[in-house]
N, C-alpha and C positions, 0 to 999 in steps of 0.2 A: 751656060748660066743665064743667058737671055731668055730662053724658054721657060726655065724654072721661074724666073722673076715674073713673066707674063701669067704663069698658071697661078702663082700666089695672089697676084692683083686681082685675077678674075674671081678666086675664091673669096678674097675680101669684099668684093662688091656684092656677090651673091649673099654673104652673111649679113651685110647691112641692109640689103633689100628684104630679106626674110624677117629680120627683126622689126623693121617698120610695119610690115604687113600684119605681123602678130600683135603689134601694139595697137594698130588701128581696129583690128577685129574685137579686141577686149572692150567691154562696155566701161563707162566711169565708175559704176557701182562695183564692178569687179576689182578695179584698181584701187579704190578708196572706199573701204567699207566703214564709213563713219555713221554711226546710228544717231539720227536726229530725234528719234522718239523712243520712249520707254514704256514698257506695259506696266500697269498697276493692277492692283486686285479688281476683279469684276471685269476684266477684259478691256477696260477703258485705256486709252493712250493719253500720255501726259507729256507735252512738249516742255523739255528743261528750260527753266527761265535763264534769261541772259544775265550773267554776273557782271555787275558794275561797281566800280569804285568811284565814289563821288565826296564832295565836301559835305560836312555835317550841318544840318540846320539846327543851330543852337537854340533852345527854348529861350523865350524872352524874360521870364521871371524865375531865374535860379535863386533858390533859397536853401541855406544850410542851417538846421536847428532853428528855424524861425528868423534867421538873420539873412538880410538881402545881400546878393552879390552885386557890386557896383559895375553893371554891365555897360555903362556909358563910357568906361575907361577903355580905350583901344588896347593897351598893354595887358590889362586883365582879361580881355577876350581873346588875345592870342594865347595866353596861358591856358584859359578854358578850352579853347579850341584844340589845342595840343592834346589835352587829356581825353576829349571826346574821340578824336581820330585815333589815338593810341589804343584806347580800350574798346572802341567799336570794331576796329579792324583786326584785334588780337582775338579772333573768332573762337579758337579753341579754349582759351582761358575764360572768356566771357561765358561760354556755355557751361563750363565747369562750375563757375561761380553762381550761375542760375540754379543748377542742380543741387550744389551744396546748401545754397541759402534756403531752399525749400526743406532740407532736412534740419538745418541748425537755427534759423531764425525764430522757430516757434519756442525754442529754449532760451534764446537770448532776449526776446522782446519783453516777456513778463518781468524779468529782472530789471531791465531799463525802466519799465513803468514803476516798479516798487520804488526806485531811487529818484523818480521824477527827472530822469535823463531823457532828452528828446530821442525820439525813435531813429532819427538819422545816424545816431552813433552806432547803430548796428553795422553800417557800412564802413565805419572806421575799422572794425575787426576784419572786414573783407579786404581793406586796403592794407592793413597790417600783415596779414597772414595768408590771405586767400581762403580762409575758414580751414585752416589745417594746423596741426600741432607742430609748428615749425620751430627751428632754433636759429637765430640770427648769429653772424660772426661775433657780435658784441656779447652773446649769451642770453638775449631776450628770448622768452620761451612762450609757447602756447598760442592759442588763437589771439590773444591780446598782447602778446609779445612783452611779458612782464619781466623785469630784471630780478635776479635773486634777492638783492638787498630790499627792493620794493616790496616783493612778495612776503618776505619776512616781517617787514615793517607793518604790513597791514594783516598779518596773522595766518599767512599761508605756511603750511609745513613744506620745507624743502630740504631733503637729505637724500642719502643714497638709495633708501628704501621707497620714500614717498616725495613726489613733487606735484604739489596741488596747482601748479601753474598749468598743468595738463588737465585739470579738473574743470570743465567748461562752466558749470554753475558757479563754483567758487571764484574762478578767475574773473568771471563776469562781473560778480559782486564787487571785487577789488577794483576793477577798472572803472566801475560807476563811482565808487568812493573817491578815486583818484581824479576823475573828471570833475566831480563837484567841487573838489578842492581848488582846482584850477580855475573853474568858473567864479568862485568866490574871490580869488586873487586878481583875476583879470577883468571880470564883469562881462565877458564875451564867451560864448560857446564856441565861436570859430577860433579864438585865441587859446581856448582850453584844449581844442584839438590840436592845434599846432604845438603847444606845450606837451601834450601827450607824446608827440612824436620827437620833439627835440630836447624836452626837459624845461623846467621852469627856469632855471638859470640862464639857459641860452637865450630864450625869448625875452626875458627881462633885460638882458644885456643889449640885445639888439634895439629893444624899445628905448632904452636909456640913450644909446649912442645916437640913434637916428631921430630921437625926439618925436616919436610916433607912438600911438597906442591903438592901432587898427591893423589887423593882419593884412589887409589889402594895400596899406600903406608902408608895409615893412619890406626891406630887401633882405631875404633870408637865404640860407643855404639851399642847394639844389633839391634836396629831398623834401625838407620842410616847405619850401617855396612851392612845390608841386602838390603837396599833401591834400589840401582842402579841395582843390581843383579835381584831383583824382577822385576823392570821395563823391564829390558832386556828379562826376561823369559815371561812376559806378552806380550810384543811386538812380540816375536817370535811365541808364541802359537796363538795369535789373527791373525796374518799374515798368518799362515800356519796351520789352524786346522786339515786338513786331515792328514798331517805328524804326528800328535800326537794323531790320532785315533778319531777325532770328525767328525761327519757327520752333516753338518748344511746346510739346504736349505734356500733360500731366503725367502720363506714363513714362515719360523721359526723365523725370525729376527723381532725385533720391529722397528716401523716406526713413525716418528713424525706426528702429526695431523696438517694439515695446519691451520694457524691462520691469522686474520687481527688485525690491532691495532686500539685501541680507546684511544684517548687522553683526560685526565681529568685535571682540574686545580682548582678543589673545593672539599670540604669535601664530603664524601660518608657516609651516616648514617648507611646504611645496604647493605652489599654486597650480601645477599641473594636476596633482591629485585633488586639490580643492575644486577645480573646474570639472573633473570627472564626476564628481559627487553631485553636480548639477546637470549632467548630461551634455557638457560642452567640452571643448578643449581649451588649452592654454592660449592659443591665438585669439579665439573668441573672447575670453575672459579679459585678456589685455586690451583688445579693441574697444571694450565698453567701459574699461577702467585704465586709460593710459597713464593715470597719475600713479599707478603701482609700477615702480621702476625696475624691481628686481623679482627673481622667481620665488622670493619668500618675503616674509614680513617679520621683523623683529618684535615690535611692539612690546618691549618690556615694560612699559608704563601702563599697560592696560587700557590704552585709549580706544574710544569707540570710532570704528570706521563703518561706513555704508558702501557695500559693493553691489554694483548693478549686475543682475543676471538676466539675459534675455528670455522671454517667454518661450515655452516649449513650441516647437513646430516651425521656427524661423531658420533654423540651421541643421544641416545634416552632417554629423561627423563620424569619423571612423572609430571613435571611442565611446 
């Protein structure tokens, strides 16, 4: 047993020595192949920039809808800073917002101008829905997150067949009328924005209890208390993407597909067949007309509807 033990010890020493010799012979590049450079078109080399996370340099003159933010208040600046940090470093979301804004802002902006609503309110739609036809847990729907009762009050059609809260132009028109009403009641665009989020009754209640009539002087609920500051941050980042570390080229942005209008004043039994008549499929038809909520349209009253059909050449379908 003693001889066997000595043999095993010798073999162990030989193994350790051979392993060390092999390791020394290998070069550091062989051991750790970490590319420090990447090739780009034209054969040029580009050193990847160092990624850093830092505090945000807040602009000195923040303004929402022509109304100045009281930046001499340290508590206000902490709330501003929070929204700038959250929205700057949520990079994937910020990039998506930039891409979508390029597609949808040209539709929203003329409607705001028609109603004399400050252009900053296009960022309210971004804060509300991320420029998507979303539905909140409370049932608020569309880009502008309009409740069913409000939609009907302002003349939008909402039923199983049709829900015009999903119609961007019509819902934007309603949002403008809603905001103008709040501006008349509160005398401030900032409070109008807050009321759009929380409702007239809630804001009025906070104002009465706290004996204050300025958004920045009110202690509000979590969501509404962050609301205007979030809009301000989104506005600043989308207007100055390079300042906040975003590199976005025009070819990266989403664009709207040109369409033409088709007027109908009778029932449609099958929108899949209807789409085929125009060289598209059901999915494309619904993409351009999300306010059509079912595969058919009853329209027993003979109401006139305008359906948007994409110009030829923008889609390839199997039908």
